[in-house]
N, C-alpha and C positions, 0 to 999 in steps of 0.2 A: 197846301201848295195848287197854284191854278193847274189845270194842266197845260201844257205849253201849243204852241199853232204846227199845225198840218198843212204844209203847201206840194203843191205837185204838179210837176212838166206833165203836159197831154202834145200831142202831133202825130204827121204820120213819117215813118222810117223815115229815115235820114234829115230832117229837119231840125237837128241841132239839139233836140232837146234835152239829149243827155249831157252834152257838154254846158247846157248853159244851168242844168242842176247842178253840176259839178261848181259851177264857175257861183254860182248865189250860193253853195254851201260856205265857199273858202270866202267871198265876201261877208256872208255873215260871223261866222268865224272870227275874220278878223275884228270885225267890230266888238270882238267878246261874247258873243250870242253862242248857248249851247246846244251846237246843231247834231243831228245824224242825217247822213246820206245816205239813201236806199236807193230800189228798183225792183220794179215787175216788170214781167213776171221772176219772182227770186227775191230776195229781201231777208232770207233767214234759209236753214242748213235744210229744209224738208222742201222750202217751194225752189231753191235755185236747181232739184233734182227733176223739180217738175217741170221748172222752166226749159232744160235741155228736153224732153218731150215735146214742148211747144213751138221750141223756136228753129230746130232743128231738122235737117229730113222733107222728104216730096209735101210740092202744096197740100195733094191730097190726103195727105196720112189721117186725119180728123177729121171727122164731119164739124161742121158750126157747135153744133147741142153737144159734140164730145167737149170740145176745147171749152165750152161755155163750164162746164165742171170744171175740165183742170183748171182755170183760171182760178174758179174761185174756189179748187180745194188750196191754192198756191196763194192765194189770196187770204185767206183764213190764218193759213199760218205764221204769214207777213206779218198779217194782225196780231195774231195775241203773243205771237218771239218778239218783232221789232216795235212795231208800229206804240202800239196800246204802253208797255213799258219805258217808252221815251215819252212821251207825249206825260202820262203819270207825274213824270221827273220832271215836267216845266218844262222840256228840252222841246226845240225845234224838227220837227223831223220835214226832210226834204226829199220826196221821192219822184223820180224818175216811171211815170206813168203807176194809175191806179184804177179804179172803175172805172173811167169813163173808157178807157180801154177798151175796155169788153164793149160796154154798152157800143161804142161805136163799131170796132173790129167784126165783133158776131153778131150785134144784137141791129145794127142795120146795113154795112158796106156784102156782108156775109149769108144776109136772110134774115127774113122777117122773124126777128127771134128776140124783138127789145125787152117785152112783156117776160120770157123767161128768165131771159135779165136779170129785169127788175125784182124780181122776183125770189130769188136766189139773195139776191145782193140783200134785199129784206130782211130776210128767212136766215143767212149766213154771216154779214159782215156790219150792215146797218151804222156803217160811219160817213160820213162824206168829207172831204178837205176844208180848210176854213178857206184856202184860194189854190185858184186852180188857173195856171200859167199854158197860156194854147199856144207852140209856138208854131205862126201860120209859112208857109212855105211851098211853093209851086213845086206840084207834083213833080215833073220832068227834073229840073236840079236835085230835089229830094233824093229818087232814085238812081242818078244819078252817083249821089254821094253812096246813099246804103248800100249800093252793090261796089260801088270803089273800095270798100272798106274787105271785101271778101270775109269775114269775120266767121261764115261758117254758120253763123245762125241769120240764113239771109230765106227763110222760108217763106214769109209774107211779103219780098221784097217779089221775090220770084212768084208773083202771083202777079204783076206788071202794073202796068202806067195809070188803066181802066181804075183796078182797085182801091191803088193811092187816090187818084182824084176823086172818089166814092168818102173812102177815107177823108178826102179834106171835107170834104162837105158836110160830112155827118160833123167832124171836130168843130166846125163854124155852126154850125145850126143847135151843136148840144150849148156853144159858148151863149148865142144867143136866146138860148130858152134860160139860162144861168146866169142872168147877169150881174147876181149879188154875190156871186165866187168865183169867177171868169174872166181874163182877162186877155184878150188877143194881142197878142206881138209879132210883128212883122220879122220871119227869120231870114226877109230875103237883103241880108243885111250884111255888112261885115262882123262877125261874133261881139268882138268891143262893144260896137254901137247896139244890137241887142242884150247883153251883157247891162250896160248900162239902162235899157227901157225895165227890166225884170227885175235889179234893185231899187230904180223908182217907184215901179209898183207895189214891192213889195211892203218897203220903208213907209212907203202915201197909206195905206189901206191899215196900217199898223193903230 
């Protein structure tokens, strides 16, 4: 049996990528695809413990270097416990974030640490998605949405609008640099319109 397909969603906080990941998972399942929905940071018991350290608390809780190490540790656990076992069974894995988030958040937006991010990824992770959907949205609206959730996981939203603008630029640059696997989807539209474009992109790339 060949490995399954690994699809990831990326975008700034509040862009709707988590909703779109859920909708894609539901649409694929309705079409008879054996699909797994997961997320980062998290997606496995140990990784979920690390998630709480990363997304809760003061914005200055960790240095960018420490964040990179924590995200990599969570990602390794996620890869070992959830992603790779599902792919080996031929399942489609739909993940809300993966390594591209670390490349943008810590490697570009919070410091010139991209080389460290890439070296750790190569040594500890060594896998890229088959397809990445970048949900692009105006930072002002995305930040309003993110803060309105009042989820308690607001550490990155609390870093402000300028940070979200740098993140958007980082994700668009990443998509430009990896056109073989990245598709940019306009998230400034109704949820169902975005979902339709997401599904069309995924089915069209099979």
